[in-house]
C-alpha positions in Angstrom: 10.5 -70.8 94.2 10.6 -74.4 92.9 12.8 -75.0 89.8 11.4 -77.1 87.0 13.1 -80.3 88.0 11.7 -80.1 91.5 8.2 -79.4 90.1 8.5 -82.4 87.8 9.5 -84.7 90.8 6.6 -83.4 92.9 4.2 -84.0 90.0 5.6 -87.5 89.4 6.8 -86.6 85.9 9.8 -88.2 84.4 13.0 -86.1 84.0 14.1 -86.3 80.3 17.7 -86.2 79.2 18.9 -83.9 76.4 19.3 -86.8 74.0 15.8 -88.1 74.8 14.4 -84.6 74.1 16.2 -84.4 70.8 14.9 -87.9 69.9 11.3 -86.8 70.6 11.8 -83.5 68.7 13.2 -85.3 65.7 10.2 -87.7 65.7 7.7 -84.8 66.1 9.3 -83.0 63.2 9.3 -86.2 61.1 5.6 -86.7 61.5 4.4 -83.1 61.5 4.9 -79.7 59.9 8.1 -78.0 60.8 6.4 -74.7 60.7 3.9 -75.7 63.4 6.6 -77.2 65.7 6.7 -75.7 69.1 8.3 -76.3 72.5 4.8 -76.5 74.0 3.8 -79.3 71.6 7.1 -81.2 72.3 6.5 -80.8 76.1 3.0 -82.2 75.7 4.4 -85.3 73.8 6.9 -85.9 76.6 4.2 -85.3 79.3 6.0 -82.4 80.9 5.8 -78.6 80.7 7.8 -76.2 78.5 9.9 -74.8 81.4 11.5 -78.2 82.0 12.7 -78.3 78.3 14.1 -74.7 78.5 16.5 -76.0 81.1 18.2 -77.9 78.2 17.6 -75.4 75.4 17.1 -71.7 75.8 14.9 -71.3 72.8 13.0 -73.1 70.1 15.7 -72.1 67.6 18.4 -73.5 69.7 16.5 -76.8 70.0 15.9 -77.0 66.2 19.6 -76.3 65.6 20.5 -79.1 67.9 18.2 -81.5 66.1 19.7 -80.5 62.7 23.2 -80.9 64.1 22.5 -84.5 65.1 21.6 -85.2 61.5 25.0 -83.8 60.4 26.7 -86.0 63.0 24.8 -89.0 61.6 26.1 -88.1 58.1 29.7 -88.1 59.4 29.3 -91.4 61.2 31.8 -93.8 59.7 33.0 -91.3 57.1 36.6 -91.6 56.0 38.3 -89.2 53.5 38.9 -91.1 50.2 39.8 -90.0 46.7 40.8 -86.6 45.5 39.4 -83.4 46.8 36.4 -83.4 44.5 35.5 -86.9 45.4 35.8 -86.1 49.1 33.4 -83.1 48.8 30.9 -85.0 46.6 30.9 -88.1 48.9 30.3 -85.8 51.9 27.6 -83.9 50.2 25.8 -87.1 49.2 26.0 -88.4 52.8 24.5 -85.2 54.1 21.8 -85.4 51.4 21.0 -89.0 52.4 20.9 -88.2 56.1 18.5 -85.3 55.7 16.5 -87.4 53.2 15.5 -89.6 56.1 14.4 -86.5 58.0 13.0 -84.1 55.4 11.3 -81.8 57.9 14.6 -81.3 59.6 16.2 -80.4 56.3 13.9 -77.4 56.0 14.9 -76.5 59.6 18.6 -76.8 58.7 18.3 -74.6 55.7 16.5 -71.9 57.8 18.5 -72.0 61.0 21.8 -73.6 60.2 23.8 -75.2 63.0 26.9 -74.5 65.0 27.4 -77.8 66.8 29.9 -80.5 66.5 28.3 -82.0 63.4 28.4 -78.7 61.6 32.0 -78.2 62.6 33.0 -81.7 61.3 31.4 -81.0 58.0 33.1 -77.6 57.7 36.5 -79.0 58.7 36.3 -81.7 56.0 35.2 -79.4 53.2 37.8 -76.8 54.1 40.5 -79.6 54.2 39.4 -80.9 50.9 39.6 -77.4 49.3 43.0 -76.8 50.8 44.1 -80.1 49.3 42.9 -78.9 45.9 45.7 -76.4 45.7 43.5 -73.3 46.1 45.2 -70.3 47.7 44.1 -69.8 51.3 42.5 -66.5 50.6 40.2 -68.2 48.0 39.1 -71.1 50.2 36.5 -69.4 52.5 34.6 -67.9 49.4 34.6 -71.3 47.6 33.5 -73.0 50.8 30.6 -70.6 51.1 29.5 -71.3 47.5 29.5 -75.1 48.1 27.6 -74.7 51.4 24.9 -72.5 50.0 24.4 -74.7 46.9 24.3 -77.9 48.9 21.9 -76.6 51.5 19.6 -75.2 48.8 19.5 -78.4 46.9 18.8 -80.5 50.0 16.1 -78.1 51.2 14.5 -78.2 47.8 14.4 -82.0 47.8 13.0 -82.0 51.3 10.1 -79.8 50.1 9.3 -82.3 47.4 9.5 -85.4 49.6 7.2 -84.0 52.3 4.1 -83.7 50.1 1.3 -86.1 50.8 0.3 -88.8 48.2 -2.8 -86.7 47.4 -0.7 -83.5 46.9 1.8 -85.5 44.7 -1.0 -86.8 42.4 -2.5 -83.3 42.2 1.0 -81.9 41.3 1.5 -84.6 38.7 -1.9 -83.8 37.1 -1.0 -80.1 37.0 2.3 -81.0 35.4 0.6 -83.1 32.7 -1.8 -80.4 31.9 0.8 -77.7 31.9 3.3 -79.6 29.8 1.5 -82.2 27.7 -1.4 -79.9 27.2 0.7 -76.9 26.2 -0.7 -74.9 23.2 1.9 -75.5 20.4 1.1 -72.1 18.9 1.7 -70.2 22.1 4.4 -72.5 23.6 6.0 -74.1 20.5 9.3 -75.1 22.2 7.5 -76.5 25.3 5.2 -78.5 23.1 8.1 -79.8 21.1 9.9 -81.2 24.2 6.8 -82.0 26.2 7.2 -85.8 26.2 10.8 -85.5 27.3 10.4 -82.9 30.1 10.4 -84.6 33.5 8.8 -83.7 36.8 10.9 -82.2 39.5 10.8 -85.3 41.6 12.5 -87.5 39.0 16.3 -88.3 39.1 17.0 -85.9 41.9 20.2 -87.6 43.0 21.6 -87.4 39.5 20.6 -83.7 39.3 22.2 -83.1 42.7 25.5 -84.7 41.6 25.6 -82.9 38.3 24.9 -79.5 39.8 27.5 -79.9 42.5 30.0 -81.4 39.9 29.7 -78.2 37.9 30.6 -76.1 40.9 33.6 -78.3 41.6 34.7 -78.1 38.0 34.4 -74.3 38.2 36.8 -74.4 41.2 39.2 -76.7 39.4 39.2 -74.4 36.4 40.0 -71.4 38.6 42.9 -73.4 40.1 44.4 -74.1 36.7 44.1 -70.5 35.6 45.7 -69.4 38.8 
């Protein structure tokens, strides 16, 4: 029985490297809906069959995790620890946010499947080192790490959902926002009507919101250290 590489050679098809497959997968995710992504579609883009891709990745989930891990590696590229433990975690989180901001469809994948590759381990190592540098007791560090990881992933995935809407969907959302907020009945929604002109859509100042929410979590950790 011919293996996939031999079939590709006989059919005159190119043999793709793992990195090339990941490049193509990232581009397919960038231009399409992550929910409709499939190995079959990726194989069609590359001009090969699914079996040749399964030589590199055993499943769709494994492939998606590898794509997400490359984003994490990109976030760590050139990173150097600087400042105190809180600054290190904040800087790292913002780098991860920026990296996934360039690939919002992959951000949704990361939030769903996570990653166990080198990029993920580098992120985990740096956050754990920063938490250890904070003075936390070793038994507290894994729990605090988990809180930061869940919060960061949730914020990034939320931003990704906003950034992937089409211009038409964005305008529809803005119109609904204006109707819901500026058109609120002051008798039924008195407080909303009072603050209506100051309430802002979800897409506004997301970086500032990201930093503030994460800063609150870090301040909570710092307070626990002082009490301990």
